[in-house]
C-alpha positions in Angstrom: 0.0 0.0 0.0 1.2 3.5 -0.7 0.1 6.8 0.7 -1.1 9.4 -1.8 -2.1 12.9 -0.5 -2.4 11.4 3.0 -4.8 8.7 1.8 -4.1 5.0 1.6 -4.4 3.2 -1.7 -3.9 -0.4 -2.8 -0.9 -1.0 -5.0 -1.8 -3.0 -8.1 0.0 -6.4 -8.3 2.3 -7.2 -11.1 0.7 -9.1 -14.0 1.3 -12.9 -13.6 2.0 -12.8 -9.9 0.1 -14.9 -7.4 -2.0 -11.9 -6.3 -2.9 -10.9 -9.8 -4.9 -14.1 -10.4 -7.3 -13.0 -7.7 -9.8 -15.3 -6.0 -10.1 -18.8 -7.4 -12.7 -21.4 -6.8 -11.9 -24.3 -4.5 -13.8 -26.8 -6.7 -10.7 -28.1 -8.5 -8.7 -28.5 -5.3 -11.6 -30.3 -3.5 -12.2 -32.6 -6.5 -8.6 -33.6 -6.5 -8.7 -34.3 -2.8 -12.1 -36.1 -2.8 -11.6 -38.2 -6.0 -9.6 -41.0 -4.2 -12.1 -41.1 -1.4 -15.2 -41.1 -3.7 -13.5 -43.6 -6.1 -13.3 -46.3 -3.5 -17.0 -46.7 -3.2 -18.3 -45.6 -6.6 -18.3 -41.9 -6.0 -20.8 -39.7 -7.7 -22.3 -42.6 -9.7 -23.3 -44.4 -6.5 -24.9 -41.2 -5.1 -26.9 -40.8 -8.4 -28.0 -44.4 -8.1 -29.2 -44.0 -4.5 -30.9 -40.8 -5.2 -33.0 -42.1 -8.1 -33.1 -45.8 -7.3 -36.9 -46.3 -7.5 -37.0 -44.5 -10.8 -34.2 -46.7 -12.2 -35.4 -50.1 -11.2 -39.0 -49.5 -10.5 -40.9 -49.3 -7.2 -41.2 -53.1 -6.7 -37.5 -53.7 -7.0 -36.6 -50.6 -5.0 -38.6 -51.9 -2.1 -36.5 -55.1 -2.1 -33.0 -53.9 -3.1 -30.6 -51.1 -2.3 -27.2 -50.2 -3.9 -24.5 -50.0 -1.3 -21.2 -49.8 -3.1 -19.8 -49.6 -6.7 -16.4 -50.9 -7.4 -13.9 -49.7 -10.0 -14.3 -53.1 -11.7 -18.0 -52.4 -12.4 -19.3 -54.6 -9.6 -22.4 -53.1 -7.9 -22.9 -54.4 -4.4 -26.7 -54.7 -4.0 -28.3 -55.4 -0.6 -31.4 -57.5 -1.1 -34.2 -58.9 1.0 -33.5 -62.6 1.3 -36.9 -63.6 0.0 -36.3 -62.0 -3.4 -32.5 -62.6 -3.7 -33.0 -65.6 -6.1 -35.3 -63.6 -8.4 -32.9 -60.6 -8.3 -30.1 -63.0 -9.3 -32.1 -64.2 -12.3 -33.0 -60.7 -13.4 -29.6 -59.3 -12.9 -29.0 -58.7 -16.7 -32.2 -56.7 -16.8 -31.3 -54.6 -13.8 -27.7 -54.0 -15.1 -29.2 -52.9 -18.4 -31.6 -50.4 -16.7 -28.8 -49.0 -14.5 -26.4 -48.5 -17.4 -29.2 -46.9 -19.5 -29.8 -44.5 -16.6 -26.1 -43.7 -16.2 -25.6 -43.4 -20.0 -22.6 -45.7 -20.1 -21.7 -49.3 -19.1 -20.6 -48.5 -15.6 -22.1 -51.7 -14.0 -20.9 -55.0 -15.4 -22.1 -57.4 -12.6 -24.1 -57.4 -9.4 -22.9 -58.7 -6.1 -25.9 -59.6 -4.0 -25.7 -59.3 -0.2 -28.8 -60.6 1.6 -29.9 -58.7 4.6 -32.2 -55.9 5.8 -32.4 -52.8 3.8 -31.6 -49.4 5.3 -34.4 -47.9 7.3 -37.0 -46.1 5.4 -36.9 -42.3 5.8 -38.7 -41.0 8.9 -42.3 -40.0 8.4 -42.5 -36.2 7.9 -44.8 -34.2 10.0 -47.0 -31.9 8.0 -45.5 -28.5 7.2 -48.7 -26.7 8.0 -50.4 -28.0 11.1 -54.2 -28.1 11.3 -55.7 -25.6 13.6 -58.8 -25.4 15.8 -61.7 -23.6 14.1 -61.3 -20.6 16.4 -57.7 -20.2 15.5 -58.3 -20.5 11.8 -61.2 -17.9 12.1 -58.8 -15.5 13.8 -56.3 -15.7 11.0 -59.1 -15.2 8.4 -60.3 -12.1 10.3 -56.8 -10.6 10.2 -56.4 -11.3 6.5 -59.8 -10.2 5.3 -58.5 -6.9 3.9 -55.8 -8.4 1.7 -57.0 -8.4 -1.9 -54.3 -10.5 -3.6 -55.3 -14.2 -3.2 -51.7 -15.5 -3.5 -50.5 -13.2 -0.7 -53.5 -14.0 1.4 -52.9 -17.7 1.1 -49.2 -17.4 1.9 -49.9 -15.3 5.0 -52.6 -17.8 6.0 -50.1 -20.6 5.8 -47.5 -18.6 7.7 -50.1 -17.8 10.4 -51.0 -21.5 10.7 -47.4 -22.5 11.0 -46.7 -19.9 13.7 -49.8 -20.6 15.7 -49.4 -24.4 15.2 -45.8 -24.2 16.5 -47.0 -22.6 19.7 -45.5 -19.2 18.8 
């Protein structure tokens, strides 16, 4: 920094210097660090498979199977309920075809079935907007009666229900 007329100013860095490049994203550095870790268990492909598993194999197969690991050799470890393991084994080529079609490339070459319980289903969600007693709902309606815009009135009504329902 240099002083000009008693004020401080920032000196401009030399072109090509470390400071001249400015701020850089950390995405490249993170991907270089994370690639070996993600590669051990299938990385991004496995995450995509888990996220869309019911859409890939269908609701019936998704209820009985779950992908747990994807090896570099193309082996997909698939946890299955023991009662359907034999049928999954017979339909393995069809499942592999569906998975590869979803991924857009032949990433899975074989299935390794592991019999056992599937991961727990996601916890049941409580409703975002709780139901209110008639008196509380009427109070909200009275307070919102002068609002002309129906979208704004609806949004404020939902907000009021959430606030009153949460005990606030």
